[in-house]
All heavy atoms as a GROMACS GRO file, in nm:
protein
  579
    1MET      N    1  12.636   8.580  11.176
    1MET     CA    2  12.664   8.505  11.056
    1MET      C    3  12.651   8.598  10.936
    1MET      O    4  12.552   8.668  10.920
    1MET     CB    5  12.566   8.389  11.045
    1MET     CG    6  12.587   8.306  10.922
    1MET     SD    7  12.459   8.182  10.903
    1MET     CE    8  12.553   8.036  10.926
    2LYS      N    9  12.752   8.600  10.851
    2LYS     CA   10  12.752   8.684  10.732
    2LYS      C   11  12.709   8.600  10.612
    2LYS      O   12  12.766   8.495  10.586
    2LYS     CB   13  12.890   8.743  10.709
    2LYS     CG   14  12.932   8.838  10.819
    2LYS     CD   15  13.066   8.897  10.793
    2LYS     CE   16  13.105   8.988  10.908
    2LYS     NZ   17  13.235   9.046  10.890
    3ILE      N   18  12.608   8.650  10.542
    3ILE     CA   19  12.551   8.577  10.430
    3ILE      C   20  12.554   8.666  10.306
    3ILE      O   21  12.517   8.782  10.312
    3ILE     CB   22  12.406   8.535  10.460
    3ILE    CG1   23  12.400   8.449  10.586
    3ILE    CG2   24  12.346   8.460  10.342
    3ILE    CD1   25  12.261   8.420  10.634
    4VAL      N   26  12.596   8.607  10.195
    4VAL     CA   27  12.597   8.676  10.066
    4VAL      C   28  12.503   8.600   9.973
    4VAL      O   29  12.505   8.477   9.970
    4VAL     CB   30  12.740   8.679  10.007
    4VAL    CG1   31  12.739   8.728   9.864
    4VAL    CG2   32  12.830   8.766  10.091
    5SER      N   33  12.423   8.674   9.897
    5SER     CA   34  12.330   8.612   9.804
    5SER      C   35  12.354   8.666   9.664
    5SER      O   36  12.387   8.783   9.646
    5SER     CB   37  12.186   8.641   9.846
    5SER     OG   38  12.096   8.594   9.747
    6PHE      N   39  12.334   8.580   9.566
    6PHE     CA   40  12.344   8.622   9.426
    6PHE      C   41  12.208   8.618   9.358
    6PHE      O   42  12.200   8.629   9.236
    6PHE     CB   43  12.444   8.534   9.352
    6PHE     CG   44  12.585   8.568   9.387
    6PHE    CD1   45  12.651   8.498   9.486
    6PHE    CD2   46  12.650   8.672   9.326
    6PHE    CE1   47  12.781   8.530   9.521
    6PHE    CE2   48  12.780   8.706   9.361
    6PHE     CZ   49  12.845   8.635   9.459
    7ASN      N   50  12.100   8.601   9.436
    7ASN     CA   51  11.965   8.603   9.382
    7ASN      C   52  11.879   8.686   9.476
    7ASN      O   53  11.839   8.639   9.583
    7ASN     CB   54  11.910   8.462   9.369
    7ASN     CG   55  11.780   8.458   9.292
    7ASN    OD1   56  11.694   8.543   9.309
    7ASN    ND2   57  11.766   8.358   9.207
    8ALA      N   58  11.849   8.807   9.436
    8ALA     CA   59  11.775   8.900   9.522
    8ALA      C   60  11.633   8.853   9.549
    8ALA      O   61  11.582   8.868   9.660
    8ALA     CB   62  11.772   9.038   9.459
    9PHE      N   63  11.567   8.793   9.451
    9PHE     CA   64  11.428   8.753   9.468
    9PHE      C   65  11.410   8.637   9.564
    9PHE      O   66  11.310   8.628   9.633
    9PHE     CB   67  11.366   8.720   9.332
    9PHE     CG   68  11.360   8.840   9.242
    9PHE    CD1   69  11.437   8.845   9.127
    9PHE    CD2   70  11.280   8.949   9.273
    9PHE    CE1   71  11.433   8.956   9.045
    9PHE    CE2   72  11.276   9.060   9.192
    9PHE     CZ   73  11.352   9.064   9.077
   10ARG      N   74  11.504   8.546   9.570
   10ARG     CA   75  11.493   8.432   9.661
   10ARG      C   76  11.527   8.468   9.805
   10ARG      O   77  11.498   8.392   9.895
   10ARG     CB   78  11.584   8.319   9.615
   10ARG     CG   79  11.535   8.252   9.490
   10ARG     CD   80  11.623   8.135   9.457
   10ARG     NE   81  11.573   8.065   9.339
   10ARG     CZ   82  11.632   7.961   9.285
   10ARG    NH1   83  11.744   7.914   9.338
   10ARG    NH2   84  11.582   7.903   9.180
   11THR      N   85  11.591   8.580   9.827
   11THR     CA   86  11.631   8.617   9.962
   11THR      C   87  11.559   8.742  10.014
   11THR      O   88  11.601   8.800  10.113
   11THR     CB   89  11.783   8.638   9.969
   11THR    OG1   90  11.822   8.734   9.871
   11THR    CG2   91  11.856   8.508   9.944
   12ILE      N   92  11.450   8.782   9.949
   12ILE     CA   93  11.373   8.897   9.996
   12ILE      C   94  11.319   8.867  10.135
   12ILE      O   95  11.265   8.760  10.160
   12ILE     CB   96  11.257   8.928   9.900
   12ILE    CG1   97  11.310   8.989   9.772
   12ILE    CG2   98  11.156   9.023   9.964
   12ILE    CD1   99  11.205   9.016   9.667
   13GLY      N  100  11.336   8.958  10.225
   13GLY     CA  101  11.282   8.944  10.360
   13GLY      C  102  11.371   8.871  10.458
   13GLY      O  103  11.337   8.860  10.575
   14ILE      N  104  11.484   8.820  10.414
   14ILE     CA  105  11.576   8.753  10.506
   14ILE      C  106  11.672   8.860  10.560
   14ILE      O  107  11.747   8.920  10.482
   14ILE     CB  108  11.654   8.640  10.437
   14ILE    CG1  109  11.558   8.535  10.381
   14ILE    CG2  110  11.752   8.576  10.534
   14ILE    CD1  111  11.626   8.427  10.299
   15PRO      N  112  11.669   8.885  10.690
   15PRO     CA  113  11.755   8.992  10.744
   15PRO      C  114  11.903   8.954  10.741
   15PRO      O  115  11.940   8.838  10.758
   15PRO     CB  116  11.705   9.007  10.888
   15PRO     CG  117  11.638   8.879  10.920
   15PRO     CD  118  11.586   8.822  10.792
   16GLY      N  119  11.986   9.053  10.717
   16GLY     CA  120  12.131   9.034  10.722
   16GLY      C  121  12.193   8.973  10.598
   16GLY      O  122  12.309   8.934  10.599
   17VAL      N  123  12.119   8.966  10.489
   17VAL     CA  124  12.171   8.908  10.365
   17VAL      C  125  12.220   9.022  10.276
   17VAL      O  126  12.147   9.117  10.249
   17VAL     CB  127  12.064   8.825  10.291
   17VAL    CG1  128  12.116   8.776  10.157
   17VAL    CG2  129  12.022   8.708  10.376
   18HIS      N  130  12.344   9.010  10.230
   18HIS     CA  131  12.404   9.110  10.141
   18HIS      C  132  12.392   9.059   9.998
   18HIS      O  133  12.448   8.956   9.963
   18HIS     CB  134  12.551   9.131  10.179
   18HIS     CG  135  12.623   9.227  10.091
   18HIS    ND1  136  12.597   9.362  10.092
   18HIS    CD2  137  12.720   9.208   9.999
   18HIS    CE1  138  12.676   9.421  10.005
   18HIS    NE2  139  12.752   9.330   9.946
   19TYR      N  140  12.315   9.129   9.915
   19TYR     CA  141  12.296   9.090   9.775
   19TYR      C  142  12.409   9.146   9.690
   19TYR      O  143  12.444   9.264   9.701
   19TYR     CB  144  12.162   9.138   9.722
   19TYR     CG  145  12.149   9.124   9.572
   19TYR    CD1  146  12.140   8.999   9.514
   19TYR    CD2  147  12.149   9.235   9.489
   19TYR    CE1  148  12.131   8.984   9.376
   19TYR    CE2  149  12.139   9.222   9.352
   19TYR     CZ  150  12.130   9.097   9.296
   19TYR     OH  151  12.121   9.083   9.160
   20ILE      N  152  12.462   9.061   9.604
   20ILE     CA  153  12.565   9.102   9.508
   20ILE      C  154  12.519   9.057   9.369
   20ILE      O  155  12.480   8.942   9.350
   20ILE     CB  156  12.701   9.037   9.539
   20ILE    CG1  157  12.750   9.080   9.676
   20ILE    CG2  158  12.803   9.073   9.432
   20ILE    CD1  159  12.877   9.009   9.722
   21LYS      N  160  12.522   9.147   9.276
   21LYS     CA  161  12.489   9.114   9.138
   21LYS      C  162  12.596   9.017   9.086
   21LYS      O  163  12.715   9.041   9.106
   21LYS     CB  164  12.487   9.242   9.055
   21LYS     CG  165  12.417   9.232   8.927
   21LYS     CD  166  12.406   9.370   8.864
   21LYS     CE  167  12.325   9.362   8.739
   21LYS     NZ  168  12.313   9.491   8.674
   22PRO      N  169  12.557   8.907   9.022
   22PRO     CA  170  12.656   8.808   8.979
   22PRO      C  171  12.770   8.864   8.894
   22PRO      O  172  12.884   8.820   8.906
   22PRO     CB  173  12.572   8.707   8.899
   22PRO     CG  174  12.437   8.716   8.959
   22PRO     CD  175  12.421   8.861   8.996
   23ASP      N  176  12.740   8.960   8.810
   23ASP     CA  177  12.844   9.018   8.724
   23ASP      C  178  12.949   9.097   8.802
   23ASP      O  179  13.060   9.119   8.753
   23ASP     CB  180  12.783   9.110   8.620
   23ASP     CG  181  12.689   9.037   8.526
   23ASP    OD1  182  12.700   8.913   8.518
   23ASP    OD2  183  12.606   9.103   8.461
   24LEU      N  184  12.916   9.139   8.924
   24LEU     CA  185  13.007   9.219   9.005
   24LEU      C  186  13.079   9.136   9.111
   24LEU      O  187  13.125   9.189   9.212
   24LEU     CB  188  12.931   9.333   9.072
   24LEU     CG  189  12.857   9.428   8.978
   24LEU    CD1  190  12.778   9.530   9.055
   24LEU    CD2  191  12.953   9.494   8.881
   25MET      N  192  13.089   9.007   9.088
   25MET     CA  193  13.149   8.915   9.184
   25MET      C  194  13.290   8.957   9.226
   25MET      O  195  13.322   8.958   9.344
   25MET     CB  196  13.152   8.774   9.125
   25MET     CG  197  13.214   8.670   9.214
   25MET     SD  198  13.201   8.507   9.143
   25MET     CE  199  13.362   8.488   9.072
   26PHE      N  200  13.373   8.993   9.132
   26PHE     CA  201  13.512   9.025   9.164
   26PHE      C  202  13.529   9.165   9.223
   26PHE      O  203  13.629   9.192   9.287
   26PHE     CB  204  13.601   9.004   9.042
   26PHE     CG  205  13.609   8.859   9.002
   26PHE    CD1  206  13.545   8.812   8.890
   26PHE    CD2  207  13.678   8.769   9.081
   26PHE    CE1  208  13.551   8.679   8.855
   26PHE    CE2  209  13.685   8.635   9.048
   26PHE     CZ  210  13.621   8.590   8.934
   27LYS      N  211  13.433   9.253   9.204
   27LYS     CA  212  13.439   9.385   9.267
   27LYS      C  213  13.403   9.376   9.414
   27LYS      O  214  13.443   9.460   9.493
   27LYS     CB  215  13.346   9.482   9.196
   27LYS     CG  216  13.397   9.524   9.060
   27LYS     CD  217  13.313   9.632   9.001
   27LYS     CE  218  13.369   9.673   8.866
   27LYS     NZ  219  13.293   9.780   8.805
   28GLU      N  220  13.324   9.275   9.451
   28GLU     CA  221  13.279   9.256   9.590
   28GLU      C  222  13.354   9.140   9.657
   28GLU      O  223  13.301   9.073   9.743
   28GLU     CB  224  13.129   9.228   9.591
   28GLU     CG  225  13.045   9.342   9.544
   28GLU     CD  226  13.028   9.449   9.649
   28GLU    OE1  227  13.051   9.421   9.768
   28GLU    OE2  228  12.990   9.561   9.611
   29ILE      N  229  13.477   9.118   9.617
   29ILE     CA  230  13.554   9.002   9.665
   29ILE      C  231  13.573   9.003   9.817
   29ILE      O  232  13.572   8.898   9.880
   29ILE     CB  233  13.688   8.992   9.590
   29ILE    CG1  234  13.747   8.854   9.606
   29ILE    CG2  235  13.784   9.097   9.633
   29ILE    CD1  236  13.855   8.822   9.507
   30ASN      N  237  13.587   9.119   9.877
   30ASN     CA  238  13.606   9.126  10.022
   30ASN      C  239  13.482   9.080  10.097
   30ASN      O  240  13.492   9.010  10.199
   30ASN     CB  241  13.646   9.267  10.066
   30ASN     CG  242  13.785   9.302  10.019
   30ASN    OD1  243  13.869   9.214  10.003
   30ASN    ND2  244  13.808   9.429   9.995
   31ALA      N  245  13.364   9.118  10.050
   31ALA     CA  246  13.240   9.074  10.113
   31ALA      C  247  13.224   8.923  10.100
   31ALA      O  248  13.177   8.857  10.193
   31ALA     CB  249  13.121   9.145  10.050
   32ILE      N  250  13.264   8.868   9.988
   32ILE     CA  251  13.254   8.723   9.968
   32ILE      C  252  13.352   8.649  10.058
   32ILE      O  253  13.319   8.546  10.117
   32ILE     CB  254  13.277   8.688   9.820
   32ILE    CG1  255  13.165   8.749   9.734
   32ILE    CG2  256  13.284   8.538   9.800
   32ILE    CD1  257  13.191   8.744   9.586
   33ARG      N  258  13.472   8.700  10.070
   33ARG     CA  259  13.572   8.635  10.156
   33ARG      C  260  13.530   8.634  10.303
   33ARG      O  261  13.559   8.541  10.376
   33ARG     CB  262  13.707   8.703  10.142
   33ARG     CG  263  13.776   8.668  10.015
   33ARG     CD  264  13.916   8.724  10.012
   33ARG     NE  265  13.982   8.683   9.889
   33ARG     CZ  266  14.077   8.750   9.831
   33ARG    NH1  267  14.122   8.862   9.884
   33ARG    NH2  268  14.133   8.706   9.721
   34GLU      N  269  13.461   8.738  10.347
   34GLU     CA  270  13.416   8.746  10.486
   34GLU      C  271  13.289   8.667  10.512
   34GLU      O  272  13.255   8.640  10.627
   34GLU     CB  273  13.392   8.893  10.523
   34GLU     CG  274  13.519   8.974  10.526
   34GLU     CD  275  13.491   9.121  10.554
   34GLU    OE1  276  13.374   9.157  10.577
   34GLU    OE2  277  13.587   9.199  10.551
   35ALA      N  278  13.218   8.626  10.408
   35ALA     CA  279  13.090   8.558  10.424
   35ALA      C  280  13.109   8.416  10.477
   35ALA      O  281  13.206   8.348  10.445
   35ALA     CB  282  13.017   8.552  10.291
   36ASP      N  283  13.013   8.374  10.560
   36ASP     CA  284  13.013   8.237  10.610
   36ASP      C  285  12.949   8.141  10.510
   36ASP      O  286  12.986   8.025  10.503
   36ASP     CB  287  12.936   8.230  10.743
   36ASP     CG  288  13.003   8.313  10.850
   36ASP    OD1  289  13.127   8.308  10.859
   36ASP    OD2  290  12.932   8.382  10.925
   37ILE      N  291  12.850   8.189  10.436
   37ILE     CA  292  12.781   8.107  10.337
   37ILE      C  293  12.740   8.193  10.220
   37ILE      O  294  12.712   8.312  10.234
   37ILE     CB  295  12.658   8.036  10.400
   37ILE    CG1  296  12.602   7.933  10.305
   37ILE    CG2  297  12.555   8.135  10.444
   37ILE    CD1  298  12.508   7.835  10.370
   38VAL      N  299  12.738   8.133  10.102
   38VAL     CA  300  12.698   8.200   9.979
   38VAL      C  301  12.570   8.134   9.930
   38VAL      O  302  12.565   8.012   9.912
   38VAL     CB  303  12.809   8.188   9.871
   38VAL    CG1  304  12.765   8.250   9.742
   38VAL    CG2  305  12.938   8.253   9.920
   39LEU      N  306  12.468   8.215   9.910
   39LEU     CA  307  12.338   8.163   9.867
   39LEU      C  308  12.317   8.184   9.718
   39LEU      O  309  12.345   8.292   9.665
   39LEU     CB  310  12.225   8.234   9.942
   39LEU     CG  311  12.226   8.226  10.093
   39LEU    CD1  312  12.110   8.308  10.149
   39LEU    CD2  313  12.217   8.083  10.139
   40PHE      N  314  12.267   8.082   9.653
   40PHE     CA  315  12.222   8.085   9.514
   40PHE      C  316  12.323   8.141   9.415
   40PHE      O  317  12.293   8.232   9.338
   40PHE     CB  318  12.091   8.163   9.503
   40PHE     CG  319  11.986   8.113   9.597
   40PHE    CD1  320  11.945   8.189   9.706
   40PHE    CD2  321  11.929   7.988   9.578
   40PHE    CE1  322  11.848   8.143   9.793
   40PHE    CE2  323  11.831   7.941   9.666
   40PHE     CZ  324  11.791   8.019   9.772
   41PRO      N  325  12.445   8.085   9.412
   41PRO     CA  326  12.541   8.131   9.311
   41PRO      C  327  12.501   8.081   9.173
   41PRO      O  328  12.427   7.982   9.160
   41PRO     CB  329  12.672   8.067   9.356
   41PRO     CG  330  12.630   7.944   9.428
   41PRO     CD  331  12.501   7.979   9.496
   42GLU      N  332  12.548   8.149   9.072
   42GLU     CA  333  12.528   8.102   8.934
   42GLU      C  334  12.616   7.979   8.912
   42GLU      O  335  12.716   7.960   8.982
   42GLU     CB  336  12.566   8.212   8.836
   42GLU     CG  337  12.484   8.339   8.849
   42GLU     CD  338  12.343   8.323   8.796
   42GLU    OE1  339  12.322   8.243   8.703
   42GLU    OE2  340  12.254   8.390   8.850
   43THR      N  341  12.582   7.897   8.815
   43THR     CA  342  12.658   7.774   8.792
   43THR      C  343  12.803   7.802   8.755
   43THR      O  344  12.891   7.724   8.789
   43THR     CB  345  12.592   7.688   8.683
   43THR    OG1  346  12.571   7.767   8.567
   43THR    CG2  347  12.461   7.633   8.732
   44TRP      N  348  12.830   7.913   8.686
   44TRP     CA  349  12.968   7.944   8.648
   44TRP      C  350  13.050   7.993   8.767
   44TRP      O  351  13.172   7.996   8.761
   44TRP     CB  352  12.971   8.046   8.534
   44TRP     CG  353  12.906   8.176   8.562
   44TRP    CD1  354  12.776   8.210   8.538
   44TRP    CD2  355  12.966   8.292   8.620
   44TRP    NE1  356  12.751   8.339   8.578
   44TRP    CE2  357  12.866   8.392   8.629
   44TRP    CE3  358  13.093   8.322   8.666
   44TRP    CZ2  359  12.891   8.519   8.681
   44TRP    CZ3  360  13.117   8.448   8.719
   44TRP    CH2  361  13.018   8.544   8.724
   45GLN      N  362  12.985   8.030   8.877
   45GLN     CA  363  13.055   8.079   8.996
   45GLN      C  364  13.091   7.967   9.094
   45GLN      O  365  13.181   7.984   9.176
   45GLN     CB  366  12.967   8.179   9.071
   45GLN     CG  367  12.939   8.306   8.996
   45GLN     CD  368  12.838   8.391   9.068
   45GLN    OE1  369  12.736   8.342   9.114
   45GLN    NE2  370  12.867   8.520   9.078
   46VAL      N  371  13.023   7.856   9.085
   46VAL     CA  372  13.037   7.747   9.182
   46VAL      C  373  13.181   7.697   9.197
   46VAL      O  374  13.230   7.685   9.309
   46VAL     CB  375  12.939   7.632   9.151
   46VAL    CG1  376  12.967   7.511   9.236
   46VAL    CG2  377  12.797   7.680   9.172
   47PRO      N  378  13.254   7.666   9.090
   47PRO     CA  379  13.391   7.618   9.110
   47PRO      C  380  13.482   7.716   9.183
   47PRO      O  381  13.562   7.676   9.268
   47PRO     CB  382  13.442   7.594   8.967
   47PRO     CG  383  13.320   7.573   8.886
   47PRO     CD  384  13.215   7.659   8.950
   48ALA      N  385  13.467   7.845   9.156
   48ALA     CA  386  13.548   7.945   9.225
   48ALA      C  387  13.518   7.949   9.374
   48ALA      O  388  13.609   7.956   9.457
   48ALA     CB  389  13.527   8.082   9.163
   49PHE      N  390  13.390   7.942   9.410
   49PHE     CA  391  13.352   7.948   9.551
   49PHE      C  392  13.393   7.822   9.627
   49PHE      O  393  13.447   7.830   9.736
   49PHE     CB  394  13.201   7.968   9.566
   49PHE     CG  395  13.154   8.103   9.522
   49PHE    CD1  396  13.034   8.117   9.456
   49PHE    CD2  397  13.228   8.217   9.546
   49PHE    CE1  398  12.989   8.240   9.416
   49PHE    CE2  399  13.185   8.340   9.505
   49PHE     CZ  400  13.064   8.352   9.439
   50VAL      N  401  13.364   7.707   9.570
   50VAL     CA  402  13.385   7.581   9.641
   50VAL      C  403  13.532   7.540   9.642
   50VAL      O  404  13.587   7.506   9.747
   50VAL     CB  405  13.298   7.469   9.581
   50VAL    CG1  406  13.329   7.335   9.642
   50VAL    CG2  407  13.151   7.503   9.600
   51TYR      N  408  13.596   7.543   9.526
   51TYR     CA  409  13.733   7.492   9.517
   51TYR      C  410  13.838   7.602   9.538
   51TYR      O  411  13.945   7.576   9.592
   51TYR     CB  412  13.755   7.424   9.383
   51TYR     CG  413  13.661   7.310   9.361
   51TYR    CD1  414  13.571   7.310   9.254
   51TYR    CD2  415  13.659   7.201   9.447
   51TYR    CE1  416  13.484   7.204   9.235
   51TYR    CE2  417  13.572   7.095   9.429
   51TYR     CZ  418  13.484   7.098   9.322
   51TYR     OH  419  13.397   6.994   9.303
   52GLY      N  420  13.808   7.723   9.495
   52GLY     CA  421  13.905   7.832   9.509
   52GLY      C  422  13.902   7.898   9.645
   52GLY      O  423  14.004   7.909   9.712
   53TRP      N  424  13.782   7.942   9.687
   53TRP     CA  425  13.769   8.017   9.811
   53TRP      C  426  13.721   7.932   9.928
   53TRP      O  427  13.706   7.982  10.039
   53TRP     CB  428  13.676   8.136   9.793
   53TRP     CG  429  13.734   8.241   9.704
   53TRP    CD1  430  13.865   8.271   9.687
   53TRP    CD2  431  13.662   8.330   9.620
   53TRP    NE1  432  13.880   8.373   9.598
   53TRP    CE2  433  13.756   8.411   9.554
   53TRP    CE3  434  13.528   8.348   9.591
   53TRP    CZ2  435  13.720   8.510   9.464
   53TRP    CZ3  436  13.492   8.446   9.502
   53TRP    CH2  437  13.587   8.526   9.439
   54LYS      N  438  13.693   7.803   9.904
   54LYS     CA  439  13.650   7.709  10.010
   54LYS      C  440  13.527   7.760  10.086
   54LYS      O  441  13.520   7.754  10.208
   54LYS     CB  442  13.763   7.681  10.109
   54LYS     CG  443  13.893   7.642  10.045
   54LYS     CD  444  13.886   7.504   9.985
   54LYS     CE  445  14.025   7.464   9.937
   54LYS     NZ  446  14.024   7.375   9.827
   55LYS      N  447  13.429   7.811  10.012
   55LYS     CA  448  13.307   7.863  10.072
   55LYS      C  449  13.198   7.758  10.071
   55LYS      O  450  13.190   7.675   9.982
   55LYS     CB  451  13.256   7.986   9.996
   55LYS     CG  452  13.345   8.105  10.009
   55LYS     CD  453  13.338   8.158  10.149
   55LYS     CE  454  13.435   8.268  10.174
   55LYS     NZ  455  13.440   8.306  10.313
   56LYS      N  456  13.112   7.764  10.173
   56LYS     CA  457  12.991   7.682  10.174
   56LYS      C  458  12.888   7.752  10.086
   56LYS      O  459  12.872   7.874  10.094
   56LYS     CB  460  12.937   7.668  10.315
   56LYS     CG  461  13.025   7.587  10.405
   56LYS     CD  462  12.960   7.575  10.540
   56LYS     CE  463  13.052   7.499  10.635
   56LYS     NZ  464  12.995   7.488  10.769
   57ILE      N  465  12.820   7.674  10.003
   57ILE     CA  466  12.718   7.732   9.917
   57ILE      C  467  12.585   7.661   9.940
   57ILE      O  468  12.580   7.548   9.987
   57ILE     CB  469  12.758   7.724   9.768
   57ILE    CG1  470  12.769   7.579   9.720
   57ILE    CG2  471  12.884   7.800   9.739
   57ILE    CD1  472  12.778   7.565   9.570
   58PHE      N  473  12.478   7.732   9.908
   58PHE     CA  474  12.346   7.674   9.909
   58PHE      C  475  12.277   7.712   9.780
   58PHE      O  476  12.276   7.830   9.745
   58PHE     CB  477  12.261   7.727  10.026
   58PHE     CG  478  12.122   7.670  10.024
   58PHE    CD1  479  12.098   7.547  10.079
   58PHE    CD2  480  12.018   7.740   9.964
   58PHE    CE1  481  11.971   7.494  10.075
   58PHE    CE2  482  11.892   7.688   9.961
   58PHE     CZ  483  11.868   7.565  10.016
   59PRO      N  484  12.223   7.619   9.707
   59PRO     CA  485  12.222   7.475   9.726
   59PRO      C  486  12.362   7.416   9.711
   59PRO      O  487  12.450   7.479   9.655
   59PRO     CB  488  12.129   7.424   9.618
   59PRO     CG  489  12.110   7.534   9.522
   59PRO     CD  490  12.150   7.661   9.588
   60SER      N  491  12.378   7.297   9.760
   60SER     CA  492  12.510   7.233   9.764
   60SER      C  493  12.565   7.212   9.624
   60SER      O  494  12.491   7.212   9.525
   60SER     CB  495  12.502   7.099   9.836
   60SER     OG  496  12.428   7.007   9.759
   61ILE      N  497  12.696   7.190   9.617
   61ILE     CA  498  12.760   7.169   9.488
   61ILE      C  499  12.706   7.044   9.419
   61ILE      O  500  12.689   7.041   9.298
   61ILE     CB  501  12.914   7.165   9.500
   61ILE    CG1  502  12.975   7.160   9.361
   61ILE    CG2  503  12.959   7.050   9.587
   61ILE    CD1  504  13.120   7.190   9.355
   62GLU      N  505  12.673   6.943   9.497
   62GLU     CA  506  12.617   6.821   9.439
   62GLU      C  507  12.482   6.850   9.373
   62GLU      O  508  12.455   6.802   9.263
   62GLU     CB  509  12.601   6.713   9.547
   62GLU     CG  510  12.730   6.665   9.605
   62GLU     CD  511  12.784   6.750   9.719
   62GLU    OE1  512  12.715   6.843   9.764
   62GLU    OE2  513  12.898   6.723   9.763
   63SER      N  514  12.400   6.927   9.440
   63SER     CA  515  12.270   6.964   9.383
   63SER      C  516  12.287   7.049   9.258
   63SER      O  517  12.213   7.032   9.161
   63SER     CB  518  12.187   7.043   9.484
   63SER     OG  519  12.159   6.964   9.595
   64MET      N  520  12.382   7.139   9.261
   64MET     CA  521  12.407   7.223   9.146
   64MET      C  522  12.453   7.141   9.025
   64MET      O  523  12.409   7.163   8.912
   64MET     CB  524  12.512   7.330   9.176
   64MET     CG  525  12.470   7.430   9.282
   64MET     SD  526  12.348   7.547   9.227
   64MET     CE  527  12.445   7.652   9.122
   65GLN      N  528  12.540   7.044   9.049
   65GLN     CA  529  12.592   6.963   8.939
   65GLN      C  530  12.487   6.866   8.886
   65GLN      O  531  12.479   6.844   8.766
   65GLN     CB  532  12.717   6.889   8.984
   65GLN     CG  533  12.834   6.980   9.005
   65GLN     CD  534  12.955   6.910   9.065
   65GLN    OE1  535  12.944   6.804   9.124
   65GLN    NE2  536  13.070   6.974   9.053
   66LEU      N  537  12.406   6.809   8.974
   66LEU     CA  538  12.301   6.717   8.930
   66LEU      C  539  12.187   6.789   8.860
   66LEU      O  540  12.136   6.742   8.759
   66LEU     CB  541  12.244   6.640   9.050
   66LEU     CG  542  12.320   6.519   9.096
   66LEU    CD1  543  12.261   6.465   9.224
   66LEU    CD2  544  12.321   6.412   8.990
   67GLY      N  545  12.145   6.901   8.913
   67GLY     CA  546  12.029   6.968   8.860
   67GLY      C  547  12.056   7.077   8.760
   67GLY      O  548  11.964   7.149   8.720
   68PHE      N  549  12.178   7.090   8.714
   68PHE     CA  550  12.214   7.199   8.624
   68PHE      C  551  12.134   7.197   8.495
   68PHE      O  552  12.086   7.297   8.448
   68PHE     CB  553  12.364   7.195   8.593
   68PHE     CG  554  12.407   7.296   8.490
   68PHE    CD1  555  12.397   7.431   8.516
   68PHE    CD2  556  12.460   7.256   8.369
   68PHE    CE1  557  12.437   7.525   8.422
   68PHE    CE2  558  12.499   7.348   8.274
   68PHE     CZ  559  12.488   7.482   8.301
   69ARG      N  560  12.115   7.081   8.438
   69ARG     CA  561  12.047   7.071   8.310
   69ARG      C  562  11.903   7.022   8.320
   69ARG      O  563  11.845   6.982   8.220
   69ARG     CB  564  12.126   6.978   8.219
   69ARG     CG  565  12.268   7.024   8.198
   69ARG     CD  566  12.310   7.001   8.056
   69ARG     NE  567  12.450   7.033   8.044
   69ARG     CZ  568  12.492   7.138   7.974
   69ARG    NH1  569  12.407   7.215   7.914
   69ARG    NH2  570  12.619   7.162   7.966
   70LYS      N  571  11.848   7.023   8.436
   70LYS     CA  572  11.712   6.970   8.453
   70LYS      C  573  11.611   7.080   8.454
   70LYS      O  574  11.629   7.188   8.484
   70LYS     CB  575  11.705   6.890   8.581
   70LYS     CG  576  11.804   6.779   8.574
   70LYS     CD  577  11.754   6.657   8.640
   70LYS     CE  578  11.863   6.555   8.627
   70LYS     NZ  579  11.834   6.432   8.592
   0.00000   0.00000   0.00000
């Protein structure tokens, strides 16, 4: 399973996770396309991942939309 994370601190110690700095999202587009799941995307990245690239994200899009301003 290929996993991409956008939060290095939350994924410390998890083997096989590829960290990508959020600002470099489009430079690492191939790694994102090959990933099975995307962990901890920024709120501005969520629409591109879910609706554009049809990627599974964690936390879910519903959680991201509900908890964005909390």
